[in-house]
C-alpha positions as CSV (number, residue, x, y, z in Angstrom):
1,M,0.0,0.0,0.0
2,E,1.2,3.5,-0.8
3,I,1.4,5.5,2.4
4,D,1.7,9.3,2.3
5,V,0.6,10.9,5.6
6,Y,1.8,14.4,4.5
7,N,0.0,15.0,1.2
8,P,-3.1,17.2,1.9
9,D,-4.9,15.7,-1.1
10,N,-5.0,12.4,0.7
11,Y,-7.4,14.0,3.2
12,S,-9.9,15.3,0.6
13,A,-12.3,12.5,1.4
14,G,-11.8,12.6,5.2
15,I,-9.6,10.5,7.4
16,P,-7.7,8.0,5.2
17,H,-8.7,5.1,7.5
18,E,-7.3,2.4,5.2
19,Q,-3.8,3.9,5.3
20,F,-3.9,4.6,9.1
21,A,-5.1,1.0,9.8
22,W,-2.2,-0.3,7.8
23,L,0.2,1.9,9.8
24,R,-1.2,0.7,13.1
25,G,-0.9,-3.0,12.0
26,N,2.4,-2.8,10.1
27,A,4.5,0.3,10.8
28,P,3.2,2.0,14.0
29,V,6.4,4.1,14.1
30,Y,6.6,5.2,10.4
31,W,9.2,7.5,8.7
32,Q,7.4,10.0,6.5
33,Q,9.4,12.0,4.0
34,H,8.6,15.7,3.9
35,P,8.6,17.6,0.5
36,A,11.2,20.1,2.0
37,G,13.7,17.2,2.3
38,H,13.6,16.3,5.9
39,G,11.2,13.8,7.4
40,Y,9.4,12.8,10.6
41,W,8.3,9.8,12.6
42,V,4.5,9.2,12.6
43,L,3.0,7.5,15.7
44,S,-0.4,5.9,14.8
45,K,-1.0,3.8,17.9
46,H,-3.0,5.2,20.9
47,A,-0.5,3.9,23.5
48,D,2.4,5.6,21.7
49,V,0.6,8.9,21.3
50,L,-0.3,8.8,24.9
51,A,3.2,8.0,26.1
52,V,4.9,10.8,24.1
53,S,2.1,13.3,25.2
54,R,3.0,12.5,28.8
55,D,6.8,13.0,28.3
56,S,7.2,16.7,27.5
57,K,10.8,16.5,28.8
58,T,11.9,14.1,26.0
59,F,9.5,15.3,23.3
60,S,9.3,19.1,23.1
61,A,6.5,21.2,21.7
62,E,8.6,24.4,22.0
63,K,11.7,23.3,20.1
64,G,10.1,23.3,16.7
65,F,6.5,24.1,17.5
66,V,3.6,21.7,16.7
67,M,3.4,21.7,12.9
68,V,5.4,19.5,10.5
69,D,6.0,22.5,8.2
70,D,8.9,24.7,9.4
71,L,7.8,28.2,10.3
72,P,9.7,31.4,9.3
73,P,11.9,32.5,12.2
74,D,9.8,35.5,13.2
75,I,6.6,33.5,13.2
76,L,8.2,30.6,15.0
77,E,9.3,33.0,17.8
78,M,5.8,34.2,18.1
79,A,4.3,30.7,18.0
80,R,6.5,29.5,20.8
81,N,4.6,32.0,23.1
82,Q,1.4,30.1,22.5
83,L,0.6,27.7,25.3
84,L,0.4,24.7,22.8
85,G,4.0,25.6,21.8
86,M,5.5,25.9,25.4
87,D,7.4,23.4,27.5
88,P,7.7,23.4,31.3
89,P,8.5,25.4,33.4
90,K,7.3,28.3,31.2
91,H,4.1,26.5,30.4
92,G,2.6,25.9,33.8
93,P,2.1,29.4,35.3
94,L,0.5,30.8,32.1
95,R,-1.8,27.8,31.7
96,R,-3.0,28.2,35.3
97,A,-3.7,31.8,34.7
98,V,-5.8,31.1,31.6
99,I,-7.6,28.1,33.0
100,T,-9.4,30.2,35.6
101,R,-11.7,31.1,32.8
102,F,-12.5,27.5,32.0
103,T,-13.5,26.0,35.3
104,S,-16.7,24.1,35.7
105,R,-18.2,27.0,37.7
106,M,-17.2,29.6,35.1
107,L,-18.6,27.4,32.3
108,A,-21.9,26.9,34.1
109,E,-22.1,30.7,34.4
110,L,-21.3,31.0,30.7
111,E,-23.9,28.5,29.5
112,P,-26.9,30.9,29.4
113,Q,-24.8,33.3,27.2
114,V,-23.8,30.4,24.9
115,R,-27.5,29.4,24.7
116,R,-28.5,33.0,23.9
117,I,-25.9,33.3,21.1
118,T,-27.0,29.9,19.7
119,R,-30.6,31.0,19.5
120,E,-29.5,34.3,17.8
121,V,-27.5,32.4,15.2
122,M,-30.4,30.0,14.5
123,A,-33.0,32.8,14.4
124,Q,-31.4,34.1,11.2
125,I,-33.1,31.3,9.4
126,S,-36.8,32.0,9.7
127,S,-38.1,30.1,6.7
128,P,-37.2,26.9,4.8
129,Q,-33.9,27.6,3.0
130,E,-30.8,25.9,1.7
131,V,-27.6,27.0,3.5
132,N,-24.0,25.9,4.0
133,F,-24.3,24.4,7.4
134,V,-20.6,25.0,8.2
135,E,-20.7,28.8,7.5
136,S,-24.3,29.7,8.5
137,L,-24.6,27.7,11.8
138,A,-21.6,25.6,12.9
139,G,-19.1,28.4,12.3
140,D,-21.1,31.3,13.6
141,L,-21.5,29.9,17.1
142,P,-17.9,29.3,18.2
143,T,-16.8,32.6,16.6
144,A,-19.5,34.5,18.5
145,V,-18.7,32.7,21.8
146,I,-14.9,33.3,21.8
147,C,-15.3,36.8,20.6
148,S,-17.9,37.5,23.3
149,M,-15.5,36.0,26.0
150,L,-12.8,38.3,24.7
151,E,-15.3,41.2,24.3
152,I,-14.1,41.8,20.7
153,P,-16.3,44.4,18.9
154,R,-19.1,42.8,16.8
155,D,-17.9,44.4,13.6
156,M,-14.5,42.6,13.9
157,W,-15.9,39.0,14.3
158,A,-15.8,38.3,10.5
159,Q,-12.2,39.5,10.4
160,I,-11.2,37.3,13.3
161,R,-12.7,34.4,11.5
162,R,-10.9,35.2,8.3
163,W,-7.5,35.5,10.1
164,S,-8.2,32.2,11.8
165,D,-9.1,30.4,8.6
166,L,-6.0,31.6,6.9
167,Q,-3.8,30.2,9.6
168,T,-5.5,26.8,10.0
169,S,-6.6,26.1,6.4
170,G,-3.9,27.7,4.3
171,S,-3.3,24.5,2.3
172,D,-6.9,24.7,0.9
173,P,-7.0,26.9,-2.2
174,D,-10.6,28.1,-1.4
175,L,-9.7,29.1,2.2
176,G,-6.0,29.9,2.2
177,G,-3.6,32.3,0.7
178,T,0.0,32.7,-0.2
179,P,2.6,31.9,2.6
180,E,3.1,35.7,2.9
181,E,-0.6,36.3,3.4
182,I,-0.8,33.5,6.0
183,N,2.1,34.9,7.9
184,Q,0.7,38.4,7.6
185,A,-2.6,37.2,9.0
186,S,-0.8,35.9,12.1
187,V,1.0,39.2,12.6
188,E,-2.1,41.3,12.1
189,M,-4.2,39.1,14.4
190,G,-1.6,39.3,17.2
191,T,-1.2,43.0,16.8
192,Y,-4.9,43.6,17.0
193,G,-5.2,41.5,20.1
194,F,-2.4,43.5,21.8
195,Q,-4.1,46.8,20.9
196,L,-7.2,45.6,22.6
197,A,-5.2,44.5,25.6
198,T,-3.4,47.9,25.8
199,E,-6.7,49.7,25.8
200,R,-8.0,47.5,28.7
201,K,-4.8,47.2,30.8
202,D,-5.8,49.4,33.7
203,Q,-9.6,49.4,33.3
204,G,-10.2,46.5,35.7
205,G,-12.4,44.6,33.2
206,N,-13.6,41.0,33.7
207,D,-13.2,39.8,30.2
208,L,-10.5,37.2,29.2
209,I,-8.3,39.9,27.6
210,S,-8.3,42.0,30.7
211,L,-7.6,39.0,32.9
212,L,-4.6,37.9,30.9
213,I,-2.9,41.3,30.2
214,N,-3.0,42.1,34.0
215,Q,-1.8,38.6,35.0
216,E,1.7,38.2,36.4
217,V,3.5,35.1,35.3
218,E,6.7,34.2,37.1
219,G,7.0,37.8,38.4
220,H,6.4,39.7,35.2
221,Q,3.4,40.7,33.1
222,L,3.0,39.3,29.6
223,S,5.1,41.0,26.9
224,E,3.5,42.3,23.7
225,M,4.7,39.2,21.8
226,E,3.6,36.8,24.6
227,F,0.1,38.3,24.7
228,A,-0.2,38.4,20.9
229,S,0.6,34.7,20.7
230,L,-1.8,33.8,23.4
231,F,-4.5,35.9,21.8
232,I,-4.0,34.0,18.5
233,Q,-4.2,30.6,20.1
234,L,-7.4,31.4,22.0
235,T,-9.2,32.9,19.0
236,V,-8.1,30.3,16.5
237,A,-8.7,27.3,18.7
238,G,-12.1,28.7,19.7
239,N,-13.1,28.8,16.0
240,E,-11.9,26.0,13.8
241,T,-12.2,22.8,15.9
242,T,-15.6,23.5,17.4
243,R,-16.9,24.3,13.9
244,G,-15.6,20.9,12.7
245,L,-17.1,19.1,15.7
246,I,-20.6,20.5,15.2
247,S,-20.8,20.2,11.5
248,S,-19.2,16.7,11.2
249,G,-21.2,15.5,14.2
250,M,-24.4,16.6,12.5
251,F,-23.4,15.0,9.3
252,E,-22.9,11.6,11.1
253,L,-26.4,11.9,12.6
254,L,-27.9,12.8,9.2
255,K,-26.4,9.6,7.8
256,R,-28.1,7.7,10.7
257,P,-31.7,9.2,11.0
258,E,-32.5,6.8,13.8
259,L,-29.7,8.3,15.9
260,Y,-30.8,11.8,15.1
261,Q,-34.3,11.1,16.2
262,R,-33.1,9.3,19.3
263,L,-31.1,12.3,20.4
264,K,-33.9,14.7,19.6
265,E,-36.2,12.8,21.8
266,N,-33.6,12.1,24.5
267,P,-31.3,15.2,24.7
268,E,-29.9,13.9,28.0
269,Q,-27.9,11.4,25.9
270,L,-26.1,14.3,24.2
271,P,-23.0,14.4,26.4
272,L,-22.0,10.8,25.5
273,A,-22.9,11.4,21.9
274,V,-20.7,14.5,21.8
275,E,-17.7,12.4,23.0
276,E,-18.3,9.9,20.1
277,M,-18.5,12.8,17.7
278,L,-15.2,14.0,19.0
279,R,-13.6,10.6,18.6
280,W,-15.1,10.1,15.1
281,T,-14.5,13.5,13.6
282,C,-11.2,14.4,15.5
283,P,-11.0,18.0,14.4
284,L,-7.2,17.9,14.4
285,H,-5.3,15.2,12.7
286,Y,-2.0,15.7,14.5
287,F,0.5,17.7,16.5
288,R,4.2,17.5,16.3
289,R,6.9,17.1,18.9
290,T,10.7,17.3,18.6
291,A,13.0,14.9,20.4
292,T,15.3,16.7,22.9
293,C,17.6,13.7,23.3
294,D,18.0,10.2,21.8
295,A,15.0,8.1,22.6
296,E,13.1,5.0,21.6
297,V,9.5,4.3,20.7
298,R,8.2,0.8,20.3
299,G,11.8,-0.4,19.6
300,Q,12.5,2.3,17.0
301,K,15.4,4.6,17.8
302,I,14.5,8.3,17.7
303,R,17.5,10.7,17.5
304,E,17.8,14.0,19.2
305,G,16.2,16.7,16.9
306,D,13.9,14.2,15.1
307,R,10.4,15.4,14.5
308,V,7.7,13.1,15.9
309,V,4.0,13.4,14.9
310,L,1.2,12.3,17.1
311,L,-1.5,11.1,14.8
312,Y,-4.7,11.6,16.8
313,S,-7.1,10.7,14.0
314,S,-5.4,7.3,13.9
315,A,-5.2,6.8,17.7
316,N,-8.9,7.4,17.9
317,F,-9.6,4.3,15.9
318,D,-7.0,2.0,17.5
319,E,-8.5,-1.5,17.6
320,E,-6.6,-2.3,20.8
321,V,-8.4,0.5,22.6
322,F,-11.8,0.9,20.9
323,A,-14.2,-2.0,20.4
324,D,-15.5,-2.0,16.8
325,P,-13.8,1.4,16.2
326,M,-15.5,1.9,12.8
327,K,-18.9,1.9,14.4
328,F,-20.3,5.4,15.3
329,D,-21.6,4.5,18.7
330,I,-23.3,7.4,20.6
331,T,-23.4,5.3,23.8
332,R,-19.7,4.4,23.8
333,S,-18.3,4.4,27.3
334,P,-15.6,4.6,28.3
335,N,-14.3,6.7,25.4
336,P,-10.6,7.6,25.9
337,H,-10.4,9.5,22.6
338,M,-7.6,12.0,21.9
339,A,-9.5,14.7,20.1
340,F,-8.3,17.2,22.6
341,G,-4.7,15.9,22.9
342,Y,-3.4,14.7,26.3
343,G,-1.2,15.6,29.1
344,I,0.0,19.2,29.8
345,H,-1.2,20.3,26.4
346,L,-4.7,19.0,26.8
347,C,-6.9,21.6,25.0
348,L,-7.8,24.4,27.4
349,G,-11.2,24.8,25.8
350,A,-12.1,21.1,25.8
351,N,-15.1,21.5,28.2
352,L,-16.2,24.8,26.5
353,A,-16.3,22.9,23.2
354,R,-18.3,20.1,24.8
355,M,-20.7,22.6,26.2
356,E,-21.1,24.5,22.9
357,A,-21.8,21.3,21.0
358,R,-24.3,20.1,23.6
359,V,-26.2,23.4,23.7
360,F,-26.1,23.7,19.9
361,F,-27.8,20.3,19.4
362,E,-30.3,21.0,22.2
363,E,-31.3,24.3,20.6
364,F,-31.2,22.9,17.0
365,F,-33.6,20.1,17.9
366,A,-36.0,22.6,19.4
367,R,-35.7,25.2,16.7
368,F,-35.9,23.1,13.5
369,K,-38.4,20.5,12.4
370,G,-36.2,19.3,9.6
371,I,-32.8,19.2,8.0
372,E,-31.9,17.4,4.8
373,P,-28.6,17.1,3.0
374,C,-28.6,18.7,-0.4
375,A,-25.2,17.5,-1.7
376,D,-22.2,15.7,-0.4
377,P,-20.1,17.8,2.0
378,V,-16.7,19.0,0.9
379,F,-13.7,18.5,3.2
380,I,-11.0,21.2,3.9
381,R,-7.8,20.2,2.0
382,S,-5.5,19.9,4.9
383,N,-3.3,17.3,6.6
384,S,-3.9,19.2,9.9
385,I,-7.5,20.3,10.1
386,H,-10.2,17.7,9.7
387,G,-13.5,19.3,8.9
388,F,-15.9,20.4,6.1
389,K,-15.7,23.7,4.3
390,D,-19.1,23.1,2.6
391,M,-22.1,21.1,3.8
392,P,-25.2,22.1,1.9
393,V,-28.5,21.4,3.8
394,L,-32.1,22.4,3.6
395,L,-33.3,23.7,6.9
396,S,-37.0,23.9,7.9
397,P,-37.7,25.9,11.1
398,A,-40.4,24.6,13.4
């Protein structure tokens, strides 16, 4: 079998399950050549992804950041100030500062606002009409939620989403741009975030920007670059992955009308169903680590400086962990999927995404009496982001 984990075209029909199953069975630590000339080790087994995720001392997120494509030096420097690109000890204090906004109590207080935003998004569709579910519904909610948490002015929400799409989906000709435009989007987004923070620095606000810009980490307040990087991570992560979860989750239900009806009649079953949507759709295919010293994974020697890729969208279908992994089972429990990563870099917004998805489906079932696919959905051309860019549906409000 021809294996190419890098080529974005191989993801145009979704997760390449056949290739990933072959890797798990035949080459769980696989050397993938990169078009730029270097290469990287691909870990496809759940246990190996878990082990490397736990060992941030040996496998660094900061050394080369988390993408397999090398970043320009100035962008790499900025990226290393994102939480997902930090190693201990720098990582811990900043994560603790941010996570105060994502506690169970804070999320419970946030839920009525998420529900209100969800209803406003859905109220835009007042009569039967065909829409792109990704853009009109699944994408509007997470953008509105994270922008509301950051108190970003409403007239900037579309620009935030555009900057986000450029950085996450740059390999798709319909969504991306030139490398220069993608890098410029990162700079402009970070600059805008810091401008907001400067305006709020001494105002004593309770929004997420005010909390972070006034937060001391290891005795100093965040620098302009540190804050800009953190702003980018929060806004980008709050957009793309939740959009993918909601749209891909709905698509799986539409393929199985009995499950759609079951959840509509029994919304209390949504939390378990959302976990299976996360496992099945896995909004991120991978993150990268870089070996800080010579190491070994499953008998394969890894040299210092080697790139190592954690293939989440393969680990989530590991036959040794998930019974009947190719069955979409909304009652699956336990469900130790890795859609949010693992260890110190477990996604900060994991429980926010879970809540957004649950509230979305609760409100959708109440608001609409019908939803019908109009055409096959179209995936983003990306070896990193797993989601649809187009999902035409006919919606009929109740």
